[in-house]
N, C-alpha and C positions, 0 to 999 in steps of 0.2 A: 741340263735344267737344274736349277737350284732346288734342293730338297728342304722342306721345313724340318727343323729339329724338334725334339720333344719339348724343349723350352719354348720354341716359337709357338707350338700348338697350345701349350698351357697358357702362354701370354695372350694369345688370340682368344682363347676361351674366356679368360678374365676380362679382356676388352669387351667381349660380347655381353658380359654381365654389367660392367660399369657404363659401357656405351660411349663414354666421352672422358678423356683424360688429358692432363698436361704432362710436361716432362718430369715434374716432381713426382707424380704418381708412378710414371713408368720407371723412374730410377729405383724406387722402393720395390715395386713388383718384380723387376728384373733381379734384384738382389736375392730374392727367394730361391733362385736357380743357380746361385753362385756358391760353391763350397767355401765354408769358413767365412761367409760374408760378415762384415761388421759395418752396418749402415748401408746407405744406398750406393748404387754404382755411380760412376761419374756421369756428368752431363754429356760428355762426348760419347761415352759408350751407349747411353740411352738414345741419343740422337742417331747414332749409327744403326741401332736396331730399328728405330722408326723409319729411317731412310730405306733400309733393306726391305722392310715389310711394305712400305709405300711403293717401291719399285716393283715388287711382286704383285701389287694390286690388292693387298689385304687391308691396308690402312689408308685413310684419307688424312690430310694434314694441312694446317694453315697457321699463320701467325698473324692474328688480327691486330690492327693498329691500336685497339683499346686494351690489349693484353701484352704483358712482357714475356710471355712464354708461348711456345708452340702448342697447339691443340691438335689432338689426333682422335680418330674414331674408326671403327671397323666399317669397311666398304660393303657394298651389296654383295660382292663376291664372298666376303668373309661372314656376313651376318644375315643376308637376305633382306636387309632393311635399307631404306634410302638414307642419304646423308642427313644429319641433324641440322636444324636451324641454329646458327651461331649467335642469333640475336634474341632468342627467347629469354624470358625473365628468369627461367630456372637454370640457365647454363652455369652461372657462378656457383650455385649450390651443387650441381652435378659434378663439377670439377673438384669441389671441396670434398664431396663424398668419395670420389675416386682417390684423392690424396690420402684420406683416412684408410680406405680399403687397401691401398698399396702397402701401408705400414703394417696392417694386420697380416696380409699375405707374407710379407717379409718375416714376420714373427712366427710363421708356420700355420696360421689359421687358414681355413677354407672360407671363402667369401661367397655369399649368394644374396639374391634379392629376397626380401620378406614376402610372405604369402599375401595374396590379394585380399583386400578387405571384403568381408562377407555381408556387411551392412553399413549404413551411414554412421552408425555408432562405433564401428570398428576402425582401427588405425593400422596403416602400413608403415613400418619403420624404414629408415633409409638403407639399411642393410642388416645382414645377419652374419656374424663371425663365429665359427665353430672350431674348437680344438679340444681334444682329449675329453669328450663328453660334455664340455661347456658350450652352451649355446647363448650367445650374447647379442642383444639388440643394439644397433648403433644408430644414433641420431646426430645429425649435423645441423646446428642452429646458427644462422648468420643474421637473422632478423627476428624480432619479437612477434609472437603470435598473440591473438586475443585471449583474454583470460578464459573464456568459455571453451576455447580450443584446447588449452592446457588441461582443463578439467576432464575433457573427454580422453585426451591422450594419456594422461597419467593414470586414469581409471583403467584404461585398456592395458597399459604396461603392468600395473599392479595385479590385475587379474592373471596375466600370463606368468608373472613371477610366482604368484600364489599357487597356481596350478602346475608349477614346475615345468612349464613349457620352455622357459628361458631361465638362465642362471643369473645374468646381470643385464642392466640397461646402462649404456654409456653415452654420454652427451659430450660432443666437441663443439666449441663455440668461441665467439669473441668474448673478451672480458666483460663488456657491457651487457651483452645478451646473457652470458652465463649468470650474472648477478640476478637477473630477473627470473630466469629459468629455475635457479636454485631456490629463490624465494618462493616461487609457486610450488616447487616440489615439496618443500618443507611444510607448506600449508595443506597440500592435497594428498600426500602419500603418508600412510601409516608409519609411525616411528619405527616399528619393528621391521619394516621393509626398506627403510631409507638407506641402510648400508649396502643394499644391492643395487643402488643407483650411484653412478660415478659421474661427476661433472668436471670437465677439463677446459679451462679457458686458454686456448692455445692458437687461435686463428685471428687474422685481421679481417676487416670488412670485405675483402676480396676472396676470402676463403683460403688464404695461404697460411701455412704454419709459420708462426713467429716465435714460438717457444715449444720445447719438447719436455714435457713433464714425465715423471716415472710411469704415469698411466699410459703414455704412448711409447716411450723408449723401451720399457721392459714388459711389453704385452705378454709375451710367452711365459714370463716368470710369475704372473699373478696367480 
């Protein structure tokens, strides 16, 4: 009987946090478990790992006609949850979050979900990345929100930064969305706090990375 390695167990734990990922995210997350890694593992190696986990019953996988990459998720055996709907509106966003998460994991961060909102005025970020005492909120923006929504979100983020609950807030988005988010941030966030917010326009409308800035490529060095 095939045994799960410590890498397999760590990867499945990560999959149970992000819940849905494509090969790009898997490539980066796998590289965290490779000595002396310099960038993501190959597509072939990522696909091999996916195929092995699928054969063992820990991952479900499909390549939809409307996507150019394989999509994977933890099965009921692995997670205790039913398979996700691949046609829900949030899927594109979830895959983008997983791609960001994979890059943080590759840089040595721990990745977890943000705490549940405690009220309607509270906000749950897309993820939390932690390394060496730094706790950073991660947001992925592929579409523009209403102005009132940004007012609530930035107020919430500012409170958490001021109370030292988090060190930084990082936004990853398309160039078009980034311009609007940055405009609203400059309007709504106190100038003394603004340097604790980082805005990186590095994705296309499908949530795929199209450029890698220093904010992504050198995460562990920040």
